[in-house]
C-alpha positions in Angstrom: 0.0 0.1 -0.3 2.7 2.3 0.8 4.1 2.1 -3.0 0.9 2.8 -4.2 0.3 5.8 -1.8 4.5 6.9 -3.0 3.3 6.4 -6.8 0.6 8.3 -6.5 2.2 11.6 -4.6 5.4 11.3 -7.1 2.6 11.5 -10.2 0.2 14.0 -8.9 2.2 16.3 -7.0 2.3 19.7 -8.7 0.4 18.9 -11.6 -0.6 22.4 -12.5 3.1 23.9 -12.5 4.1 20.4 -14.5 1.3 21.5 -17.2 2.3 25.1 -17.2 5.8 23.9 -17.9 4.7 21.6 -20.8 2.4 24.6 -22.6 5.7 26.8 -22.1 7.8 24.3 -24.2 4.6 23.7 -26.3 5.0 27.7 -27.1 8.4 27.4 -27.6 7.7 24.7 -30.5 5.2 26.8 -32.0 7.6 29.9 -32.2 10.2 27.8 -33.5 8.2 26.3 -35.9 6.8 29.6 -37.5 10.0 30.8 -38.2 12.0 27.3 -39.8 11.0 23.8 -40.0 11.0 21.7 -36.9 13.3 18.7 -37.5 11.9 15.2 -37.2 13.4 14.7 -33.5 11.6 18.3 -32.7 8.4 17.0 -34.1 8.6 13.7 -32.2 9.1 15.6 -29.0 6.1 18.0 -29.7 4.0 15.1 -30.3 5.3 13.6 -26.8 4.6 17.4 -25.3 0.9 17.6 -26.4 0.6 13.9 -25.5 1.6 14.7 -22.1 -0.4 18.0 -21.5 -3.5 15.5 -22.8 -2.8 13.0 -20.1 -1.5 15.4 -17.2 -4.7 17.9 -17.8 -7.3 15.0 -17.9 -5.3 13.8 -14.4 -5.6 17.0 -12.8 -9.5 17.4 -13.8 -10.2 13.5 -12.5 -8.4 14.7 -9.0 -10.3 18.3 -9.0 -13.4 16.4 -9.5 -12.8 13.6 -7.0 -12.0 16.5 -4.2 -14.9 18.2 -4.8 -17.2 15.5 -4.1 
């Protein structure tokens, strides 16, 4: 049970700031992509960033919903 609690703490702690950090990274990619073509590695990272934003936002929404019950 302790391992689950540790996992939960590690994965849900400070979600809003983690999401904002990813959004900043996304903005940097958007700005760079507006000036020059992104490399294949950058496009792959961009996909990962957008996926992470989606996952963390969903997790944060679920946590907020559960806390409001």
